C-alpha positions as semicolon CSV with decimal commas, in nm:
position;residue;x (nm);y (nm);z (nm)
1;M;0,000;0,000;0,000
2;N;0,140;0,341;-0,088
3;E;0,124;0,669;0,104
4;N;-0,179;0,787;-0,096
5;E;-0,373;0,476;0,009
6;R;-0,265;0,526;0,372
7;Q;-0,380;0,888;0,356
8;A;-0,713;0,777;0,211
9;I;-0,762;0,548;0,514
10;L;-0,669;0,831;0,751
11;D;-0,915;1,063;0,576
12;R;-1,198;0,808;0,603
13;V;-1,126;0,753;0,973
14;A;-1,119;1,129;1,035
15;A;-1,449;1,175;0,849
16;F;-1,637;0,947;1,088
17;P;-1,760;1,147;1,389
18;Y;-1,721;0,890;1,668
19;W;-1,520;0,575;1,721
20;Y;-1,601;0,350;2,016
21;H;-1,334;0,086;1,956
22;R;-0,966;0,121;1,874
23;I;-0,939;-0,088;1,559
24;E;-0,605;-0,162;1,393
25;L;-0,633;-0,095;1,021
26;P;-0,377;-0,147;0,742
27;Q;-0,064;0,069;0,727
28;G;-0,047;0,117;1,104
29;V;-0,363;0,328;1,117
30;V;-0,559;0,288;1,442
31;T;-0,905;0,434;1,493
32;P;-0,929;0,686;1,781
33;G;-1,173;0,486;1,995
34;W;-1,118;0,415;2,362
35;A;-1,253;0,061;2,408
36;P;-1,188;-0,206;2,503
37;R;-0,964;-0,087;2,783
38;V;-0,869;-0,442;2,887
39;P;-0,940;-0,688;2,602
40;E;-0,812;-0,977;2,815
41;A;-1,108;-0,929;3,050
42;Y;-1,337;-1,074;2,782
43;A;-1,154;-1,409;2,798
44;I;-1,160;-1,459;2,421
45;P;-0,917;-1,744;2,337
46;D;-0,588;-1,625;2,189
47;D;-0,606;-1,898;1,924
48;L;-0,922;-1,926;1,716
49;S;-0,749;-2,111;1,433
50;G;-0,998;-2,277;1,203
51;K;-1,300;-2,168;1,406
52;R;-1,620;-2,017;1,271
53;V;-1,731;-1,714;1,473
54;L;-2,073;-1,553;1,498
55;D;-2,048;-1,197;1,629
56;I;-2,396;-1,090;1,737
57;G;-2,419;-0,720;1,813
58;A;-2,104;-0,651;1,610
59;W;-2,148;-0,271;1,599
60;D;-1,823;-0,148;1,441
61;G;-1,677;-0,497;1,407
62;Y;-1,398;-0,477;1,664
63;W;-1,446;-0,835;1,787
64;S;-1,506;-0,960;1,433
65;F;-1,170;-0,823;1,323
66;E;-1,011;-0,952;1,642
67;A;-1,145;-1,304;1,574
68;L;-0,989;-1,294;1,227
69;R;-0,661;-1,168;1,372
70;R;-0,668;-1,463;1,612
71;G;-0,701;-1,708;1,326
72;A;-1,075;-1,762;1,275
73;R;-1,141;-1,903;0,929
74;E;-1,482;-1,736;0,901
75;V;-1,663;-1,458;1,087
76;V;-2,026;-1,366;1,040
77;A;-2,113;-1,032;1,199
78;V;-2,468;-0,908;1,254
79;D;-2,620;-0,613;1,432
80;D;-2,962;-0,455;1,457
81;F;-3,016;-0,083;1,417
82;S;-3,394;-0,105;1,377
83;D;-3,440;0,127;1,675
84;F;-3,338;0,405;1,437
85;L;-3,582;0,317;1,156
86;G;-3,756;0,635;1,051
87;A;-3,553;0,843;1,297
88;L;-3,248;0,911;1,081
89;E;-3,215;1,111;0,765
90;D;-3,000;0,975;0,483
91;T;-2,742;1,245;0,570
92;D;-2,715;1,096;0,922
93;R;-2,594;0,763;0,782
94;R;-2,226;0,835;0,731
95;A;-2,069;0,490;0,771
């Protein structure tokens, strides 16, 4: 990845108004979230090699990406934002 691609990632991260999780992205870019403070407290196995993972309530995908980093062969992530149906304008949907 070249510097232009890295800058494009930085620009996309900066354009999003709020990050809950610190997510490691390519080229050493890390989102500015603050959670999880102590990932070890969740007791997720260090080695998920070959496992299939279902991440229910995935939100921004932190644990989905973490499962892949720990070797999961497949991750299915799902979340439900139906509480916001009819409450958001198209301009509010930035991600």
